[in-house]
N, CA, C, O and the ligand as a Tripos MOL2 file, in Angstrom:
@<TRIPOS>MOLECULE
protein
  309   307    78     0     0
PROTEIN
NO_CHARGES

@<TRIPOS>ATOM
      1 N         -37.2130   81.9800   -8.0780 N.3       1 MET1
      2 CA        -35.7550   82.1100   -8.2150 C.3       1 MET1
      3 C         -35.0960   82.2610   -6.8580 C.2       1 MET1
      4 O         -34.0180   81.7230   -6.6090 O.2       1 MET1
      5 N         -35.7690   83.0080   -5.9780 N.am      2 ARG2
      6 CA        -35.2090   83.2150   -4.6450 C.3       2 ARG2
      7 C         -35.1980   81.9170   -3.8390 C.2       2 ARG2
      8 O         -34.2570   81.6200   -3.1040 O.2       2 ARG2
      9 N         -36.2840   81.1540   -4.0070 N.am      3 LEU3
     10 CA        -36.4080   79.8800   -3.2950 C.3       3 LEU3
     11 C         -35.2680   78.9360   -3.6780 C.2       3 LEU3
     12 O         -34.7290   78.2170   -2.8370 O.2       3 LEU3
     13 N         -34.9190   78.9540   -4.9470 N.am      4 LEU4
     14 CA        -33.8470   78.0900   -5.4410 C.3       4 LEU4
     15 C         -32.5140   78.4610   -4.8020 C.2       4 LEU4
     16 O         -31.7030   77.5920   -4.4810 O.2       4 LEU4
     17 N         -32.2950   79.7830   -4.6190 N.am      5 MET5
     18 CA        -31.0490   80.2520   -3.9990 C.3       5 MET5
     19 C         -30.9450   79.7780   -2.5600 C.2       5 MET5
     20 O         -29.8870   79.3210   -2.1270 O.2       5 MET5
     21 N         -32.0460   79.8860   -1.8170 N.am      6 TRP6
     22 CA        -32.0650   79.4330   -0.4200 C.3       6 TRP6
     23 C         -31.8530   77.9360   -0.3250 C.2       6 TRP6
     24 O         -31.1840   77.4380    0.5810 O.2       6 TRP6
     25 N         -32.4480   77.2150   -1.3010 N.am      7 LEU7
     26 CA        -32.3100   75.7670   -1.3180 C.3       7 LEU7
     27 C         -30.8430   75.3760   -1.5310 C.2       7 LEU7
     28 O         -30.3280   74.4810   -0.8610 O.2       7 LEU7
     29 N         -30.1880   76.0470   -2.4600 N.am      8 ALA8
     30 CA        -28.7760   75.7830   -2.7370 C.3       8 ALA8
     31 C         -27.9230   76.0880   -1.5100 C.2       8 ALA8
     32 O         -26.9840   75.3530   -1.2030 O.2       8 ALA8
     33 N         -28.2500   77.1750   -0.8080 N.am      9 LEU9
     34 CA        -27.5220   77.5620    0.3970 C.3       9 LEU9
     35 C         -27.6750   76.5010    1.4830 C.2       9 LEU9
     36 O         -26.7120   76.1390    2.1600 O.2       9 LEU9
     37 N         -28.9190   76.0050    1.6350 N.am     10 ALA10
     38 CA        -29.1880   74.9760    2.6380 C.3      10 ALA10
     39 C         -28.3930   73.7100    2.3520 C.2      10 ALA10
     40 O         -27.8470   73.0920    3.2670 O.2      10 ALA10
     41 N         -28.3290   73.3280    1.0810 N.am     11 VAL11
     42 CA        -27.5650   72.1350    0.6930 C.3      11 VAL11
     43 C         -26.0820   72.3240    1.0210 C.2      11 VAL11
     44 O         -25.4260   71.4050    1.5120 O.2      11 VAL11
     45 N         -25.5650   73.5140    0.7470 N.am     12 LEU12
     46 CA        -24.1660   73.8090    1.0320 C.3      12 LEU12
     47 C         -23.8780   73.7030    2.5270 C.2      12 LEU12
     48 O         -22.8580   73.1420    2.9280 O.2      12 LEU12
     49 N         -24.7770   74.2440    3.3500 N.am     13 VAL13
     50 CA        -24.6050   74.2030    4.8040 C.3      13 VAL13
     51 C         -24.6240   72.7670    5.3060 C.2      13 VAL13
     52 O         -23.8190   72.3830    6.1550 O.2      13 VAL13
     53 N         -25.5450   71.9820    4.7760 N.am     14 ILE14
     54 CA        -25.6430   70.5730    5.1910 C.3      14 ILE14
     55 C         -24.3500   69.8270    4.8480 C.2      14 ILE14
     56 O         -23.8490   69.0350    5.6460 O.2      14 ILE14
     57 N         -23.8190   70.0910    3.6510 N.am     15 PHE15
     58 CA        -22.5710   69.4350    3.2530 C.3      15 PHE15
     59 C         -21.4080   69.8610    4.1410 C.2      15 PHE15
     60 O         -20.5640   69.0430    4.5070 O.2      15 PHE15
     61 N         -21.3690   71.1490    4.4840 N.am     16 ALA16
     62 CA        -20.2970   71.6690    5.3280 C.3      16 ALA16
     63 C         -20.3450   71.0420    6.7200 C.2      16 ALA16
     64 O         -19.3110   70.6920    7.2890 O.2      16 ALA16
     65 N         -21.5540   70.9060    7.2590 N.am     17 LEU17
     66 CA        -21.7030   70.3090    8.5890 C.3      17 LEU17
     67 C         -21.3250   68.8310    8.5780 C.2      17 LEU17
     68 O         -20.7150   68.3310    9.5230 O.2      17 LEU17
     69 N         -21.6880   68.1420    7.5100 N.am     18 ARG18
     70 CA        -21.3390   66.7200    7.3970 C.3      18 ARG18
     71 C         -19.8320   66.5380    7.3560 C.2      18 ARG18
     72 O         -19.2920   65.6380    7.9990 O.2      18 ARG18
     73 N         -19.1510   67.3910    6.5990 N.am     19 LYS19
     74 CA        -17.6950   67.2970    6.4630 C.3      19 LYS19
     75 C         -17.0140   67.4740    7.8200 C.2      19 LYS19
     76 O         -16.0450   66.7820    8.1340 O.2      19 LYS19
     77 N         -17.5390   68.4210    8.6280 N.am     20 LYS20
     78 CA        -16.9700   68.6740    9.9470 C.3      20 LYS20
     79 C         -17.1380   67.4900   10.8780 C.2      20 LYS20
     80 O         -16.2170   67.1330   11.6130 O.2      20 LYS20
     81 N         -18.3350   66.8720   10.8470 N.am     21 SER21
     82 CA        -18.6250   65.7730   11.7750 C.3      21 SER21
     83 C         -17.8280   64.5230   11.4270 C.2      21 SER21
     84 O         -17.6630   63.6420   12.2710 O.2      21 SER21
     85 N         -17.3290   64.4350   10.1920 N.am     22 LEU22
     86 CA        -16.5700   63.2530    9.7850 C.3      22 LEU22
     87 C         -15.1380   63.2780   10.3270 C.2      22 LEU22
     88 O         -14.4890   62.2360   10.4150 O.2      22 LEU22
     89 N         -14.6410   64.4760   10.6930 N.am     23 THR23
     90 CA        -13.2690   64.5790   11.1870 C.3      23 THR23
     91 C         -13.2680   65.0750   12.6280 C.2      23 THR23
     92 O         -13.2640   66.2840   12.8580 O.2      23 THR23
     93 N         -13.2710   64.1680   13.6010 N.am     24 PRO24
     94 CA        -13.2300   64.5830   15.0010 C.3      24 PRO24
     95 C         -11.9040   65.2510   15.3420 C.2      24 PRO24
     96 O         -10.8600   64.8220   14.8510 O.2      24 PRO24
     97 N         -11.9210   66.2980   16.1760 N.am     25 PRO25
     98 CA        -10.7070   67.0600   16.4790 C.3      25 PRO25
     99 C          -9.6850   66.2740   17.2890 C.2      25 PRO25
    100 O          -8.5070   66.6310   17.2960 O.2      25 PRO25
    101 N         -10.1080   65.2100   17.9720 N.am     26 SER26
    102 CA         -9.1810   64.4640   18.8280 C.3      26 SER26
    103 C          -8.2220   63.6000   18.0150 C.2      26 SER26
    104 O          -7.1430   63.2500   18.4940 O.2      26 SER26
    105 N          -8.6160   63.2510   16.7690 N.am     27 SER27
    106 CA         -7.7410   62.3940   15.9690 C.3      27 SER27
    107 C          -6.6610   63.2340   15.2960 C.2      27 SER27
    108 O          -6.7610   64.4600   15.2500 O.2      27 SER27
    109 N          -5.6320   62.5750   14.7750 N.am     28 GLY28
    110 CA         -4.5540   63.2840   14.1020 C.3      28 GLY28
    111 C          -3.3340   63.4750   14.9640 C.2      28 GLY28
    112 O          -2.2560   63.7840   14.4560 O.2      28 GLY28
    113 N          -3.4870   63.2930   16.2830 N.am     29 TYR29
    114 CA         -2.3320   63.4070   17.1670 C.3      29 TYR29
    115 C          -1.8580   62.0150   17.5770 C.2      29 TYR29
    116 O          -2.6710   61.2000   18.0130 O.2      29 TYR29
    117 N          -0.5670   61.7220   17.4480 N.am     30 PRO30
    118 CA         -0.0690   60.4210   17.9070 C.3      30 PRO30
    119 C          -0.1350   60.3040   19.4290 C.2      30 PRO30
    120 O          -0.1230   61.3100   20.1370 O.2      30 PRO30
    121 N          -0.2030   59.0770   19.9190 N.am     31 SER31
    122 CA         -0.3420   58.8590   21.3600 C.3      31 SER31
    123 C           0.8520   59.4030   22.1290 C.2      31 SER31
    124 O           0.7290   59.7220   23.3110 O.2      31 SER31
    125 N           2.0170   59.5160   21.4710 N.am     32 SER32
    126 CA          3.2180   59.9910   22.1600 C.3      32 SER32
    127 C           3.1240   61.4790   22.4890 C.2      32 SER32
    128 O           3.8840   61.9770   23.3200 O.2      32 SER32
    129 N           2.1960   62.1950   21.8430 N.am     33 ALA33
    130 CA          2.0590   63.6280   22.0880 C.3      33 ALA33
    131 C           1.5210   63.9120   23.4790 C.2      33 ALA33
    132 O           1.5970   65.0440   23.9570 O.2      33 ALA33
    133 N           0.9730   62.8850   24.1360 N.am     34 ARG34
    134 CA          0.4220   63.0850   25.4750 C.3      34 ARG34
    135 C           1.5040   63.0030   26.5470 C.2      34 ARG34
    136 O           1.2120   63.1990   27.7260 O.2      34 ARG34
    137 N           2.7560   62.7130   26.1570 N.am     35 GLN35
    138 CA          3.8380   62.6030   27.1250 C.3      35 GLN35
    139 C           4.8480   63.7160   26.8790 C.2      35 GLN35
    140 O           5.8310   63.5050   26.1690 O.2      35 GLN35
    141 N           4.6240   64.9150   27.4610 N.am     36 PRO36
    142 CA          5.4850   66.0660   27.1950 C.3      36 PRO36
    143 C           6.8960   65.9130   27.7440 C.2      36 PRO36
    144 O           7.7860   66.6570   27.3310 O.2      36 PRO36
    145 N           7.1360   64.9720   28.6650 N.am     37 GLU37
    146 CA          8.4680   64.8070   29.2580 C.3      37 GLU37
    147 C           9.3930   64.0100   28.3550 C.2      37 GLU37
    148 O          10.5990   63.9460   28.5960 O.2      37 GLU37
    149 N           8.8260   63.3960   27.3050 N.am     38 ASN38
    150 CA          9.6580   62.5940   26.4080 C.3      38 ASN38
    151 C           9.8260   63.3110   25.0730 C.2      38 ASN38
    152 O           8.8910   63.9400   24.5780 O.2      38 ASN38
    153 N          11.0180   63.2150   24.4930 N.am     39 ASN39
    154 CA         11.2310   63.7990   23.1740 C.3      39 ASN39
    155 C          10.9640   62.7490   22.0990 C.2      39 ASN39
    156 O          10.4220   61.6870   22.4040 O.2      39 ASN39
    157 N          11.3300   63.0200   20.8590 N.am     40 ASP40
    158 CA         11.0140   62.1320   19.7450 C.3      40 ASP40
    159 C          11.6560   60.7590   19.8840 C.2      40 ASP40
    160 O          11.0870   59.7620   19.4410 O.2      40 ASP40
    161 N          12.8380   60.6960   20.4970 N.am     41 THR41
    162 CA         13.5280   59.4160   20.6120 C.3      41 THR41
    163 C          13.0170   58.6030   21.7870 C.2      41 THR41
    164 O          13.4230   57.4530   21.9500 O.2      41 THR41
    165 N          12.1370   59.1620   22.6100 N.am     42 GLY42
    166 CA         11.5850   58.4610   23.7480 C.3      42 GLY42
    167 C          12.4570   58.5610   24.9800 C.2      42 GLY42
    168 O          12.1740   57.9270   25.9970 O.2      42 GLY42
    169 N          13.5320   59.3660   24.8990 N.am     43 GLU43
    170 CA         14.4360   59.5070   26.0360 C.3      43 GLU43
    171 C          13.8310   60.4390   27.0860 C.2      43 GLU43
    172 O          13.1240   61.3880   26.7440 O.2      43 GLU43
    173 N          14.1070   60.1700   28.3560 N.am     44 THR44
    174 CA         13.5910   61.0020   29.4330 C.3      44 THR44
    175 C          14.2880   62.3650   29.4230 C.2      44 THR44
    176 O          15.5060   62.4580   29.2670 O.2      44 THR44
    177 N          13.4730   63.4320   29.5940 N.am     45 MET45
    178 CA         14.0200   64.7850   29.6180 C.3      45 MET45
    179 C          14.1180   65.2700   31.0670 C.2      45 MET45
    180 O          13.2010   65.0700   31.8640 O.2      45 MET45
    181 N          15.2360   65.9060   31.3910 N.am     46 LEU46
    182 CA         15.4390   66.4590   32.7270 C.3      46 LEU46
    183 C          15.5460   67.9740   32.6490 C.2      46 LEU46
    184 O          15.8760   68.5290   31.6010 O.2      46 LEU46
    185 N          15.2640   68.6380   33.7620 N.am     47 CYS47
    186 CA         15.3090   70.1010   33.8120 C.3      47 CYS47
    187 C          16.5610   70.5420   34.5670 C.2      47 CYS47
    188 O          16.7920   70.1040   35.6940 O.2      47 CYS47
    189 N          17.3660   71.4040   33.9540 N.am     48 CYS48
    190 CA         18.5850   71.9130   34.5840 C.3      48 CYS48
    191 C          18.2160   72.7670   35.7950 C.2      48 CYS48
    192 O          17.3540   73.6410   35.7050 O.2      48 CYS48
    193 N          18.8710   72.5110   36.9260 N.am     49 ASP49
    194 CA         18.5640   73.2500   38.1520 C.3      49 ASP49
    195 C          19.0340   74.7000   38.0620 C.2      49 ASP49
    196 O          18.5710   75.5540   38.8180 O.2      49 ASP49
    197 N          19.9410   74.9720   37.1480 N.am     50 ARG50
    198 CA         20.5010   76.3170   37.0180 C.3      50 ARG50
    199 C          19.7140   77.1810   36.0260 C.2      50 ARG50
    200 O          19.2820   78.2810   36.3680 O.2      50 ARG50
    201 N          19.5300   76.6860   34.8070 N.am     51 CYS51
    202 CA         18.9200   77.5050   33.7480 C.3      51 CYS51
    203 C          17.5150   77.0420   33.3710 C.2      51 CYS51
    204 O          16.8910   77.6530   32.5030 O.2      51 CYS51
    205 N          16.9940   75.9800   33.9970 N.am     52 GLN52
    206 CA         15.6260   75.4780   33.7760 C.3      52 GLN52
    207 C          15.3980   74.9990   32.3520 C.2      52 GLN52
    208 O          14.2560   74.9330   31.8970 O.2      52 GLN52
    209 N          16.4790   74.6610   31.6360 N.am     53 VAL53
    210 CA         16.3510   74.1500   30.2740 C.3      53 VAL53
    211 C          16.2090   72.6310   30.3240 C.2      53 VAL53
    212 O          16.8610   71.9630   31.1270 O.2      53 VAL53
    213 N          15.3470   72.0910   29.4550 N.am     54 TYR54
    214 CA         15.1680   70.6400   29.4030 C.3      54 TYR54
    215 C          16.1910   70.0270   28.4520 C.2      54 TYR54
    216 O          16.4570   70.5630   27.3760 O.2      54 TYR54
    217 N          16.7550   68.9030   28.8640 N.am     55 PHE55
    218 CA         17.7870   68.2340   28.0720 C.3      55 PHE55
    219 C          17.6740   66.7280   28.3080 C.2      55 PHE55
    220 O          17.0780   66.3040   29.2990 O.2      55 PHE55
    221 N          18.2550   65.8880   27.3820 N.am     56 PRO56
    222 CA         18.1730   64.4270   27.5260 C.3      56 PRO56
    223 C          18.8910   63.9500   28.7830 C.2      56 PRO56
    224 O          19.9160   64.5130   29.1660 O.2      56 PRO56
    225 N          18.3620   62.9260   29.4170 N.am     57 ALA57
    226 CA         18.9300   62.4050   30.6660 C.3      57 ALA57
    227 C          20.3530   61.8900   30.4540 C.2      57 ALA57
    228 O          21.1540   61.8960   31.3890 O.2      57 ALA57
    229 N          20.6810   61.4430   29.2310 N.am     58 SER58
    230 CA         22.0170   60.9080   28.9600 C.3      58 SER58
    231 C          23.0890   61.9970   29.0300 C.2      58 SER58
    232 O          24.2680   61.6880   29.1990 O.2      58 SER58
    233 N          22.6860   63.2910   28.8990 N.am     59 GLU59
    234 CA         23.6460   64.3930   28.9470 C.3      59 GLU59
    235 C          23.6800   65.0610   30.3150 C.2      59 GLU59
    236 O          24.3430   66.0820   30.4950 O.2      59 GLU59
    237 N          22.9620   64.4830   31.2840 N.am     60 ALA60
    238 CA         22.8450   65.1110   32.5950 C.3      60 ALA60
    239 C          24.1560   65.0360   33.3750 C.2      60 ALA60
    240 O          24.8890   64.0500   33.2970 O.2      60 ALA60
    241 N          24.4300   66.0930   34.1210 N.am     61 ILE61
    242 CA         25.5730   66.1180   35.0310 C.3      61 ILE61
    243 C          25.0200   66.2320   36.4410 C.2      61 ILE61
    244 O          24.3160   67.1880   36.7680 O.2      61 ILE61
    245 N          25.3430   65.2490   37.2730 N.am     62 LEU62
    246 CA         24.7760   65.1660   38.6160 C.3      62 LEU62
    247 C          25.7020   65.8070   39.6390 C.2      62 LEU62
    248 O          26.9130   65.5820   39.6430 O.2      62 LEU62
    249 N          25.0900   66.6190   40.5140 N.am     63 ARG63
    250 CA         25.8060   67.1790   41.6620 C.3      63 ARG63
    251 C          24.9010   66.9700   42.8780 C.2      63 ARG63
    252 O          24.0050   67.7700   43.1470 O.2      63 ARG63
    253 N          25.1540   65.8720   43.6110 N.am     64 GLY64
    254 CA         24.2930   65.5420   44.7430 C.3      64 GLY64
    255 C          22.9130   65.1380   44.2660 C.2      64 GLY64
    256 O          22.7770   64.1940   43.4890 O.2      64 GLY64
    257 N          21.8760   65.8500   44.7270 N.am     65 GLU65
    258 CA         20.4900   65.5350   44.3710 C.3      65 GLU65
    259 C          20.0540   66.2810   43.1150 C.2      65 GLU65
    260 O          18.9780   66.0050   42.5840 O.2      65 GLU65
    261 N          20.8720   67.2290   42.6240 N.am     66 LYS66
    262 CA         20.4650   68.0960   41.5220 C.3      66 LYS66
    263 C          21.1100   67.6760   40.2110 C.2      66 LYS66
    264 O          22.1810   67.0700   40.1880 O.2      66 LYS66
    265 N          20.4160   68.0210   39.0970 N.am     67 VAL67
    266 CA         20.9320   67.7090   37.7680 C.3      67 VAL67
    267 C          21.1490   69.0090   36.9930 C.2      67 VAL67
    268 O          20.4100   69.9790   37.1630 O.2      67 VAL67
    269 N          22.1680   69.0110   36.1460 N.am     68 TYR68
    270 CA         22.5020   70.1980   35.3600 C.3      68 TYR68
    271 C          22.7090   69.8050   33.9050 C.2      68 TYR68
    272 O          22.9950   68.6470   33.6010 O.2      68 TYR68
    273 N          22.5620   70.7870   32.9980 N.am     69 CYS69
    274 CA         22.6550   70.5150   31.5680 C.3      69 CYS69
    275 C          24.1000   70.4470   31.0970 C.2      69 CYS69
    276 O          24.3850   69.8120   30.0820 O.2      69 CYS69
    277 N          25.0250   71.0950   31.8210 N.am     70 CYS70
    278 CA         26.4190   71.1170   31.4040 C.3      70 CYS70
    279 C          27.3150   71.3050   32.6280 C.2      70 CYS70
    280 O          26.8410   71.6760   33.7020 O.2      70 CYS70
    281 N          28.6050   71.0470   32.4580 N.am     71 ALA71
    282 CA         29.5560   71.1340   33.5770 C.3      71 ALA71
    283 C          29.6490   72.5700   34.1020 C.2      71 ALA71
    284 O          29.8280   72.7830   35.3010 O.2      71 ALA71
    285 N          29.5290   73.5430   33.2130 N.am     72 ALA72
    286 CA         29.6260   74.9480   33.6220 C.3      72 ALA72
    287 C          28.5310   75.2930   34.6210 C.2      72 ALA72
    288 O          28.7860   75.9690   35.6170 O.2      72 ALA72
    289 N          27.3230   74.8350   34.3590 N.am     73 HIS73
    290 CA         26.2080   75.1230   35.2760 C.3      73 HIS73
    291 C          26.3320   74.3130   36.5620 C.2      73 HIS73
    292 O          25.9510   74.7880   37.6320 O.2      73 HIS73
    293 N          26.8640   73.0890   36.4670 N.am     74 ALA74
    294 CA         27.0080   72.2370   37.6520 C.3      74 ALA74
    295 C          28.0230   72.8260   38.6240 C.2      74 ALA74
    296 O          27.8680   72.6990   39.8390 O.2      74 ALA74
    297 N          29.0680   73.4740   38.0900 N.am     75 ASP75
    298 CA         30.1480   73.9950   38.9410 C.3      75 ASP75
    299 C          29.8570   75.4040   39.4560 C.2      75 ASP75
    300 O          30.5270   75.8720   40.3760 O.2      75 ASP75
    301 N          28.8660   76.0850   38.8740 N.am     76 GLN76
    302 CA         28.4860   77.4220   39.3620 C.3      76 GLN76
    303 C          27.7040   77.3060   40.6520 C.2      76 GLN76
    304 O          26.8700   76.4130   40.8040 O.2      76 GLN76
    305 N          27.9720   78.2010   41.5760 N.am     77 ILE77
    306 CA         27.2350   78.1870   42.8520 C.3      77 ILE77
    307 C          26.4910   79.5110   43.0200 C.2      77 ILE77
    308 O          25.8070   79.7120   44.0240 O.2      77 ILE77
    309 ZN         21.8280   74.6740   32.5800 Zn       78 ZN78
@<TRIPOS>BOND
     1     1     2 1
     2     2     3 1
     3     3     4 2
     4     3     5 am
     5     5     6 1
     6     6     7 1
     7     7     8 2
     8     7     9 am
     9     9    10 1
    10    10    11 1
    11    11    12 2
    12    11    13 am
    13    13    14 1
    14    14    15 1
    15    15    16 2
    16    15    17 am
    17    17    18 1
    18    18    19 1
    19    19    20 2
    20    19    21 am
    21    21    22 1
    22    22    23 1
    23    23    24 2
    24    23    25 am
    25    25    26 1
    26    26    27 1
    27    27    28 2
    28    27    29 am
    29    29    30 1
    30    30    31 1
    31    31    32 2
    32    31    33 am
    33    33    34 1
    34    34    35 1
    35    35    36 2
    36    35    37 am
    37    37    38 1
    38    38    39 1
    39    39    40 2
    40    39    41 am
    41    41    42 1
    42    42    43 1
    43    43    44 2
    44    43    45 am
    45    45    46 1
    46    46    47 1
    47    47    48 2
    48    47    49 am
    49    49    50 1
    50    50    51 1
    51    51    52 2
    52    51    53 am
    53    53    54 1
    54    54    55 1
    55    55    56 2
    56    55    57 am
    57    57    58 1
    58    58    59 1
    59    59    60 2
    60    59    61 am
    61    61    62 1
    62    62    63 1
    63    63    64 2
    64    63    65 am
    65    65    66 1
    66    66    67 1
    67    67    68 2
    68    67    69 am
    69    69    70 1
    70    70    71 1
    71    71    72 2
    72    71    73 am
    73    73    74 1
    74    74    75 1
    75    75    76 2
    76    75    77 am
    77    77    78 1
    78    78    79 1
    79    79    80 2
    80    79    81 am
    81    81    82 1
    82    82    83 1
    83    83    84 2
    84    83    85 am
    85    85    86 1
    86    86    87 1
    87    87    88 2
    88    87    89 am
    89    89    90 1
    90    90    91 1
    91    91    92 2
    92    91    93 am
    93    93    94 1
    94    94    95 1
    95    95    96 2
    96    95    97 am
    97    97    98 1
    98    98    99 1
    99    99   100 2
   100    99   101 am
   101   101   102 1
   102   102   103 1
   103   103   104 2
   104   103   105 am
   105   105   106 1
   106   106   107 1
   107   107   108 2
   108   107   109 am
   109   109   110 1
   110   110   111 1
   111   111   112 2
   112   111   113 am
   113   113   114 1
   114   114   115 1
   115   115   116 2
   116   115   117 am
   117   117   118 1
   118   118   119 1
   119   119   120 2
   120   119   121 am
   121   121   122 1
   122   122   123 1
   123   123   124 2
   124   123   125 am
   125   125   126 1
   126   126   127 1
   127   127   128 2
   128   127   129 am
   129   129   130 1
   130   130   131 1
   131   131   132 2
   132   131   133 am
   133   133   134 1
   134   134   135 1
   135   135   136 2
   136   135   137 am
   137   137   138 1
   138   138   139 1
   139   139   140 2
   140   139   141 am
   141   141   142 1
   142   142   143 1
   143   143   144 2
   144   143   145 am
   145   145   146 1
   146   146   147 1
   147   147   148 2
   148   147   149 am
   149   149   150 1
   150   150   151 1
   151   151   152 2
   152   151   153 am
   153   153   154 1
   154   154   155 1
   155   155   156 2
   156   155   157 am
   157   157   158 1
   158   158   159 1
   159   159   160 2
   160   159   161 am
   161   161   162 1
   162   162   163 1
   163   163   164 2
   164   163   165 am
   165   165   166 1
   166   166   167 1
   167   167   168 2
   168   167   169 am
   169   169   170 1
   170   170   171 1
   171   171   172 2
   172   171   173 am
   173   173   174 1
   174   174   175 1
   175   175   176 2
   176   175   177 am
   177   177   178 1
   178   178   179 1
   179   179   180 2
   180   179   181 am
   181   181   182 1
   182   182   183 1
   183   183   184 2
   184   183   185 am
   185   185   186 1
   186   186   187 1
   187   187   188 2
   188   187   189 am
   189   189   190 1
   190   190   191 1
   191   191   192 2
   192   191   193 am
   193   193   194 1
   194   194   195 1
   195   195   196 2
   196   195   197 am
   197   197   198 1
   198   198   199 1
   199   199   200 2
   200   199   201 am
   201   201   202 1
   202   202   203 1
   203   203   204 2
   204   203   205 am
   205   205   206 1
   206   206   207 1
   207   207   208 2
   208   207   209 am
   209   209   210 1
   210   210   211 1
   211   211   212 2
   212   211   213 am
   213   213   214 1
   214   214   215 1
   215   215   216 2
   216   215   217 am
   217   217   218 1
   218   218   219 1
   219   219   220 2
   220   219   221 am
   221   221   222 1
   222   222   223 1
   223   223   224 2
   224   223   225 am
   225   225   226 1
   226   226   227 1
   227   227   228 2
   228   227   229 am
   229   229   230 1
   230   230   231 1
   231   231   232 2
   232   231   233 am
   233   233   234 1
   234   234   235 1
   235   235   236 2
   236   235   237 am
   237   237   238 1
   238   238   239 1
   239   239   240 2
   240   239   241 am
   241   241   242 1
   242   242   243 1
   243   243   244 2
   244   243   245 am
   245   245   246 1
   246   246   247 1
   247   247   248 2
   248   247   249 am
   249   249   250 1
   250   250   251 1
   251   251   252 2
   252   251   253 am
   253   253   254 1
   254   254   255 1
   255   255   256 2
   256   255   257 am
   257   257   258 1
   258   258   259 1
   259   259   260 2
   260   259   261 am
   261   261   262 1
   262   262   263 1
   263   263   264 2
   264   263   265 am
   265   265   266 1
   266   266   267 1
   267   267   268 2
   268   267   269 am
   269   269   270 1
   270   270   271 1
   271   271   272 2
   272   271   273 am
   273   273   274 1
   274   274   275 1
   275   275   276 2
   276   275   277 am
   277   277   278 1
   278   278   279 1
   279   279   280 2
   280   279   281 am
   281   281   282 1
   282   282   283 1
   283   283   284 2
   284   283   285 am
   285   285   286 1
   286   286   287 1
   287   287   288 2
   288   287   289 am
   289   289   290 1
   290   290   291 1
   291   291   292 2
   292   291   293 am
   293   293   294 1
   294   294   295 1
   295   295   296 2
   296   295   297 am
   297   297   298 1
   298   298   299 1
   299   299   300 2
   300   299   301 am
   301   301   302 1
   302   302   303 1
   303   303   304 2
   304   303   305 am
   305   305   306 1
   306   306   307 1
   307   307   308 2
@<TRIPOS>SUBSTRUCTURE
     1 MET1         2 RESIDUE 1 A MET
     2 ARG2         6 RESIDUE 1 A ARG
     3 LEU3        10 RESIDUE 1 A LEU
     4 LEU4        14 RESIDUE 1 A LEU
     5 MET5        18 RESIDUE 1 A MET
     6 TRP6        22 RESIDUE 1 A TRP
     7 LEU7        26 RESIDUE 1 A LEU
     8 ALA8        30 RESIDUE 1 A ALA
     9 LEU9        34 RESIDUE 1 A LEU
    10 ALA10       38 RESIDUE 1 A ALA
    11 VAL11       42 RESIDUE 1 A VAL
    12 LEU12       46 RESIDUE 1 A LEU
    13 VAL13       50 RESIDUE 1 A VAL
    14 ILE14       54 RESIDUE 1 A ILE
    15 PHE15       58 RESIDUE 1 A PHE
    16 ALA16       62 RESIDUE 1 A ALA
    17 LEU17       66 RESIDUE 1 A LEU
    18 ARG18       70 RESIDUE 1 A ARG
    19 LYS19       74 RESIDUE 1 A LYS
    20 LYS20       78 RESIDUE 1 A LYS
    21 SER21       82 RESIDUE 1 A SER
    22 LEU22       86 RESIDUE 1 A LEU
    23 THR23       90 RESIDUE 1 A THR
    24 PRO24       94 RESIDUE 1 A PRO
    25 PRO25       98 RESIDUE 1 A PRO
    26 SER26      102 RESIDUE 1 A SER
    27 SER27      106 RESIDUE 1 A SER
    28 GLY28      110 RESIDUE 1 A GLY
    29 TYR29      114 RESIDUE 1 A TYR
    30 PRO30      118 RESIDUE 1 A PRO
    31 SER31      122 RESIDUE 1 A SER
    32 SER32      126 RESIDUE 1 A SER
    33 ALA33      130 RESIDUE 1 A ALA
    34 ARG34      134 RESIDUE 1 A ARG
    35 GLN35      138 RESIDUE 1 A GLN
    36 PRO36      142 RESIDUE 1 A PRO
    37 GLU37      146 RESIDUE 1 A GLU
    38 ASN38      150 RESIDUE 1 A ASN
    39 ASN39      154 RESIDUE 1 A ASN
    40 ASP40      158 RESIDUE 1 A ASP
    41 THR41      162 RESIDUE 1 A THR
    42 GLY42      166 RESIDUE 1 A GLY
    43 GLU43      170 RESIDUE 1 A GLU
    44 THR44      174 RESIDUE 1 A THR
    45 MET45      178 RESIDUE 1 A MET
    46 LEU46      182 RESIDUE 1 A LEU
    47 CYS47      186 RESIDUE 1 A CYS
    48 CYS48      190 RESIDUE 1 A CYS
    49 ASP49      194 RESIDUE 1 A ASP
    50 ARG50      198 RESIDUE 1 A ARG
    51 CYS51      202 RESIDUE 1 A CYS
    52 GLN52      206 RESIDUE 1 A GLN
    53 VAL53      210 RESIDUE 1 A VAL
    54 TYR54      214 RESIDUE 1 A TYR
    55 PHE55      218 RESIDUE 1 A PHE
    56 PRO56      222 RESIDUE 1 A PRO
    57 ALA57      226 RESIDUE 1 A ALA
    58 SER58      230 RESIDUE 1 A SER
    59 GLU59      234 RESIDUE 1 A GLU
    60 ALA60      238 RESIDUE 1 A ALA
    61 ILE61      242 RESIDUE 1 A ILE
    62 LEU62      246 RESIDUE 1 A LEU
    63 ARG63      250 RESIDUE 1 A ARG
    64 GLY64      254 RESIDUE 1 A GLY
    65 GLU65      258 RESIDUE 1 A GLU
    66 LYS66      262 RESIDUE 1 A LYS
    67 VAL67      266 RESIDUE 1 A VAL
    68 TYR68      270 RESIDUE 1 A TYR
    69 CYS69      274 RESIDUE 1 A CYS
    70 CYS70      278 RESIDUE 1 A CYS
    71 ALA71      282 RESIDUE 1 A ALA
    72 ALA72      286 RESIDUE 1 A ALA
    73 HIS73      290 RESIDUE 1 A HIS
    74 ALA74      294 RESIDUE 1 A ALA
    75 ASP75      298 RESIDUE 1 A ASP
    76 GLN76      302 RESIDUE 1 A GLN
    77 ILE77      306 RESIDUE 1 A ILE
    78 ZN78       309 GROUP 0 **** ****
């Protein structure tokens, strides 16, 4: 009776290991996840020089060489 219990346990372990090997951890992530600078729409993200918040490049306010998230931050010195 004891032997049968161990046998059942061994079968369970083998099945569990097989299930794990069938699903590699690298899959399941889309290729776009490797590009942290882009958001879902694929737009380039910029970092505000004042508050360090990331925002879409289309909303950027330029002051010389620096970019800001809003006019209030761009005009603050
Ligand atoms: Zn800002």
